[in-house]
N, C-alpha and C positions, 0 to 999 in steps of 0.2 A: 420678725415672725414667716410663717408659710402667708405669702401675700395672694395667691396664685391672679388673685380675681382682681386687686392690686385696688384695691377699697382704700376709705381715705382712713383717717383717725378717724374719732367713732367723734370725740370731744378736743377740740383743738385751737389755742388762743392764735388768730395774729395780731401779733401784737404791732407791726405796721396803720395797721389800722384802726386796733381795738376794739374789733369786734370779736369773738365766741362765734366760735364753728362750730354746728353739731348734724349729725348725719341726724335726719330728718324716720326715729325708727316705725315711728305709722305708717311707713310706708311703706312701708321692707314685707317681707322678698318684689312685691307688682315695679317700685319703683327706686330709682338712689339717685336722693334729694340734699343737696346741700341746707342749714341756714343761718344765715349770718345777722348773725342778736345781735342787741348794741342797747336797744330799752327794755325797762326794768316789765314790762307785761305782757315783752315777746319771756320773758326768758321763765318769769313764772307759769308760764299757761305751758312753752317747751316743757320743764317742770314732770307741773299737773299732769299733760296729758302726754305721757308721755314721748314727747317727740327723744327729750333725751335719757335715758334711763339703767336705772345699775348702780346700784351704793358707792361704788369708787368711780366709774363714771359723774355723779350729780356730782358727788366735791372738784374733781373737776372739775366746772362746769360755775360753782360754784362759788368760786376759787376768781374764773376767767372771767368771769359775769358780772364780782362785785368789782375785777380791774375794770373792765371799759366801761359800767361806770364814774366808777370813779374820777378817770377817764376825763372825761366830761363836766365832768364838775366847773363850775367858773366861775369859781374864790379864793384871792392867794389869804383866805383868814382859813388857822387852823379848826382853832373854838365851831368853825358853819363844817367843816370838811367834815371833823371827825361826825357830828349829828347830821348828814345828809351820809356818812359813812355808817354807823352804826346804824341806822333805817334802814339803809337797803341793803344789808345783810339780816337784818328781825322779817323783813320782806320774803326777802329769802331762804331764809329759811322754817316758817311757815310755809310754803307748797307741799312737803312732806314730810311727814310725823316721825318718821318710822326708822326710814335712813343713815343707825350713825355722822356715816361722811358726809354726809350735806353740811351739819350744826358742828363738826370737824375742822373740815376745808374751810368753811367761813369764819371758825372762832382763832384757826390759823393767820388769816387772813391779817383779822383788827390787833391782833398782835403785833405782825409787823408792824402795820401800820401806826402801833400804837412805842414801839423801840422809836421811832421814829419822832416822836416828837417837841418839837421844837428845832424842827432844820427843816421848816418849809416843807408848801401845799408840794414843791412841786419834786421834791425829794423823794415825798414820801409817794407819791404817785407812783416814781419811776420802781421802786421798793416792793410794790406794789405787784407792779408786772410779770418783776422779774422775779417773784417768791408764788403767782401765779402758774409761769412757767415754770417755773421746777418742780412746783409740783404736780402738773402734767407728765416729764418726765419721769420725775420722781417714782408715779403711779404706775409707766411701762419697766422700771427696775424696780419695780413692787410682785406684779403679774409675775414677767419674765425668776421670780423668785423663785416665787408660789411654786412653780412653772418644769423649776428643775430639781427644787424638793418632791413633790407626787408627781411626776414622773420617775422617778427613780422605785417609786411604787407600782409602775408597770412594765407586763410582762412583752412581751413580741409576740400579737396573737390576740392580745388578751382584748376586752367587750368592757367598758361604762353607761351605766345609766347615769343620767343628769336627771332635770326642774327643767326651769323655768327658761331663761336666757344668762346665764353666768362666765360668757366667752370676749372674745374681744371687741360684741358691743356694749357691755356690760362695764366695762373703761374706756383709757386713750386706744390700748390693745393688750394683747393676751389673755387679759380678764382674767376672773380667778378658779371656780371648778372647773372650765373647760385647758386654765394654759398645758398642768399637767399631758391634755390630748396632744396636742402642737408640740408642745417641748419633746414628748416624745418620737414625734413627725418628725423637728428637725432632725435627733439622732438613729433618724431612721427606724422606729419601729414599729409595726403597723397595730395603731386601738383602733376599733372600730365599737359606736355608741349606740347608742334605742336613748330619745328624747322621747319623754312628756310635752307632748302637747302645750296643758296647764292652760287648763281655761279656766279664768276668759278672759283671759286674755290672747293667750294662745303666743305667748312671748317663742318658748319651746317650738310650734310647731312652726312660726312665721318669721323668728333669729335661734337659734337655735340651730334647728334644721335647715337653713343655712346659708350661713355664714362656716359652718361645718363641712357641707360638700364643695360651695364655689373653695373652700382649700385644702379641697382632694383628701374628707376624711369621711369613711365608709358611717355612715346614717339611717338609725332607722326610727318612722318614727313612730310610739303610741298613743291612743290616745291616752288621758291620768289612768281608768279605772283595769287596762290595761297590765301596770306594770307586774302585777301579783304574779300573773297567772305565768308572763316574766321572768319572774323570777326563781316562777318556780322549777323550772326548764333548769339547771344549773347552768344556765351558763355565762351573767355575769360575775367578770369579777371584785368585784369594787361600785360605789355609790359616790360621788363627787355633787357638792349639792356646793352653791356660794352662799351667804349670806348679809340680810343688809344691820346689824346687831347683834350685839355679845354681849348676854350680860355679865358682869361677876365670877357667878359660879355656875356659866358654859352653856348655860344656857340660848342658845343663836332660832334668832327669829327670822326665817325666807317665807320667800313665796309660803303664797296658800298650796298643801298639798305638801312640802317638804314631810311635815311631822309623817305625814301620811307613810312613804317613804325610808324614817327612820324606823317604826314598831315594824313592816315586812324585812328589810333588812338583818333585826336583830333576830325577828323571828328564823330569818331563810339562811341567818350565818356571817350574816356579806358584810365585810369592813364597811363602814359608812361615812365619808370622808367628810367634812365642811373645809372651805377652799378660803376663808377673807384673809386681807390686808388687818396692822394688829387696826389700825388707824377705828376699825368697827368695832372694836371692843371699848365698850363703858362702860369702867368699872364703878361710873358715879349711878349705876342701874345696878341692882343689887341679884335682884331674880328676873328670870322669864315676863314672870308674875308680873314685873313693873313696867314693862315696853308696850308703849305705846302702839296701840295696832289701828293702821289706818281704815279707813271705814270708804267705797269706794262704791258709784254708781248701782245701783240697784240698771239701770241700762243696759250696761257692760253685757246681764247676761237674758234680759230680758232682752234683747236686738238688736243688738253690736255688730253683730255679727251677721245680721239673717236681713228681708226685704222686707217681711214684715213682721211684726213682737211675735215671738214661738211661745210666750207666755200671755196667761190669759191674768186680764190688768188684775181679778179680787186675791192674785196669788204670795203672799209676803214674799222680800227676799233676800239672802241679804247674801255680803259680800264683801269679807273681808280679804286685805292682797295682800294677809302675812302666816303663817301661827307658828309657834314657837315652842320649838324643837327641846324637849328637855336633854338634859348637859349626858346624863345616863345614856344612853342613847346613843351618841356621838365617840365613833373609836378617837377620831382625833382631829385634831385640828392643823388645818393643813397653812402657810404663816411664808414670810418674807421673811423670820423670824426662825424656822425648823420647825418642825411638826410634834404638836402637844397639842398631850393632853388633857379633857377639858381640867382636868387641878393644879395645869404649870401654867394654865395662861398670864 
């Protein structure tokens, strides 16, 4: 993909050192720092504190992380090995409840290990290493495919709007919602982006605006409450977002504020696309009402970006990380398998 800035992969497995390597996204855009993780406490902290974030990136990180943990188990007893592996997988899975890719990736890794039962611990460890690295490369291929399908919807000179960060920093490379923009640029099209700042964690301001401008994409940052004003001007061709979990009926959970954009898109007659790999679809979850919504710390709103608290201690604070967009508001899902209507998943 476009890499004028030379950004490394957001998440990768160092197979030689058996270490999970991630960009610490809490420091962006001020500082680009790589973290090398090999202990479960550090991995869980990185996921919870959003040092690594974005559904695809979390999945790849969990897979790589589980291998790094398994590589350090000092046992040749398969029963003991599997007991440790499942315990660590459960611990990693509990870090964030909404993102489907996290549990999916861990299920894939456990399935890989189970398929080698009886072949010895060394063989299982090697299989997990190969599987984790394959999942990393698969993520790149899947996101590139999403970009190809999405780019076909864009004309030279189009302007799109997005919320949160579903770009290269939310995956290994390319991302989901921004993949069509990057692929369009690779094909010589000029596409501009309006990025919502995305309160309270400011992923749109800190991350999306950073990676797009570093890759030469014309980008305009706006506050979340400016979206309707911009859409009313009639210059937005489409809205592209990512998502963290899709229910069987097509309802989709994504960063808080996405539902608002879907309603505005319907009002202004603008296509609203959700870009996501098929691994994000959870067919065991019937509707959006069944999706568990992560509740985060009140301090993210009260004081995170301020020298001192900007909110009276007497005020209650509600801080859901995600909202659920009903299927009927989604024009289509852009996946690695093509563009699908919600009822075609």
